[in-house]
C-alpha positions, 0 to 999 in steps of 0.5 A: 451462508457463512462468511467462511463458505463465501471466502472458500467459494470466492478464492476458488475463483481466484486464478493466478492467470488474470483474465483481462476483458470487459465482456463478463463484467458488462454482462453482469452489470447489465443483468444487475440493472447497470448500477455503474451508470447511476453512481458518481465519484472518482476513478483512480489508476496508477502504478503507485500511490493509487491506494493512498490517494483513494484513502485521502479522497475517502477521508475528505468525502467523509469530512464533507458529510457525503455518503461515501463508498470505496472499493480498493484492492488487495486487502491486508487482513479481512476481505471486507476491507475491499468494500467500504461504506462511510469509512467502515468495512461492509457489514458481513450480512450485507456482503452475503446478502448481495452475493446471494442476490446476484449469485446466479448471474455471477455463476452464469458469467463465470465471474472471477474473484475480482469481478465478483468483488467489483460487482458487489461493490457496485451493488452495495454503493447503489443500495446505500445511495452513495454520493461519492463512489471511489474506485481503485483500478485493479490492473491497468485500466482499459480492461479492468473490471472497474472501468464500466464506472461512469466516473465524475473524475478520473485520475492517474497517479503515476506510471512506471514499470509493473505488471509488464506481462499483462500491460506491456513492456514499455512505458507507452504501452502501460500508459495506453492501458491506464488511459483506458479509464479516461471518459468522454468530457470527464476531467482527468487529474494527472500526477507526475508522469514520464514524457512518453506516458503523458504523450499517450495519455494526452492523445487519448484525452483529446480524442475524448475531450477530457480536460487535463489537470496536470501536476507541475502545471495546474497544481503544485506542492512546496515546502515539503517537510517529513518526519516520523510524525507525518508530512506537511506541505503547501499546495497551490492550484488554479482554484485554491491555495492551502498552506501548512497542510499536514497528514499522518501518512509518512513520506515525501511521496504522500505529499504528492499523493495528497496533492493529487487527491485534493485536486481530484476531490476539488474537481468532484466538488465542482462537477457536483455543484458543491462548495469547496471548504479549505478547512474541511480538506485540511482537517480530513488529511490530518488523520487518514486511515490507511494501513501498511504505507510506511506505517509505524506499528511499534516503538523501541525499536521503531517497527515500520511496515510498507507495501512497496513492491516495485522499483518506484515504490522501493525507491520512494521508501528508501529515500524516505528512510534516509531522510527521516532516519539518517543515523539509524541502523535499519534491519530490513525484513524482505520478501518480494514477489517473483514477477518484480524486478528483483535485482533493482529492488534488492540493490536499493534495499541493501543500500540502506540496510545494516542487516537484511533478513531474506524470507518468503511470503505465502503468496503463490507468486512469492520469490524463492529465498534462493533467488533473492539471496543470490542478489543480496550477496552481490550488495551486502555481507550482513544477511540471514535467511529465515523461511517464514516472514513472521519468524524473520520479524521475530529474529529482527526484533530480538537482534535490534537495539531500542534505537534501531529501525526494523523495516518490513517490506517487499509486498503487500502480502508480506506486511499482511502476514505481519499484521495478522500475527502482530500480537504473537510477534510482540508477545514473543518480542516481549519475552525476548526482552525479559530474557535480555534483561535477565541476561544483563542482570546476570552479567552485572552480577558476574562483574560485581564478583570480579569477572571481566566481561566484554559486551558484544555488539549483538548484546551477548556477554562474553568473558575476557580471554584472560580467564581460565574458561570462556562462557557465553550468556546469550538471549 
């Protein structure tokens, strides 16, 4: 079986209608010998921050020399990103082999895209004798395909409004779904949560005798400093104190995510009888490999991609932009999914943007450009519609000055398209720069021969009105 054949098949199982429920997954795992019960590790849920928290836990686990597996979603470029073994995507041969081994079981149970992926992850981790399996919840928690995992530590990073059609339209309902990952007598690490969410989770944890380790009470951060080079902070908990921690991930929210990750990983070390080594923890956080989270991918202009896709995520992004780049023009390429709170997200984006390029990604859930523009018009006058995300980025790059920020966000699907086409985009941008330099040389030559030229803010060169005719020299 070739990789493309596997992808074609699995994407046929990818339905926009999420079939929440554990019956199929439990039947599949039982037929596989219940690999989910033989693994130890960390199970991570949350509205935002769970992917970054997984990546930091993976980095620390690898630094400690543990056989490490990580299952996350979605992927950005390659499907195999969803299943990582010791810091690398699962090998193609192993992926296909495991799928073929359990193909009949998966087919008999009419497994969904997510269930197939999760089942293969469980099998791969068992086959590779993984010592620390890190699972990111796909949606909610209680009925998520990862929930049969007999985790050593459970973690809920944050709770806010997202996926309300599936999880409920109140914080309490969403919290109840995420609390579903709490296991009997298993430590529960909590990030900063709304009071109403904590009340729900506390009740469930008490019923299951799961001890809570809570941000703000049992562990804290201080002295947070952010720049375009990374984030530094101090961490203190009931177990240890770490000063001047640094991570290459940008933003105040990443200091918070790191604190949650450190706490969860330390709990894992304690539960599995391993030694806590501060220097290894600090070293691991310095170079975390996690694409698409306020990631600078180019300079002059500074180009940043970020997968923020809901109100809380966009708020964190815009706050970080204001703090890290306070005096910079931000050219914002925007493409959101239609099932998000468009009005709140777009209003926040407009508040930090010099210009907004409104586009549409290729997801079947993508918001229409017209719907996004209708909101943009209420908050901004400098905007442009571009039908394709990649073309929108090209447009922004040709209009940006070297000291501007080109920000691309709104969805992980949006930044995925940019990453896939990065080489083509930058080849185009380099040609644009050559054309710009040629135009500038022409303008300089005209000035040398006595023409009086005005240089517009859009870098075009226009003759003054006192000449007989007007000519433009544009990129």
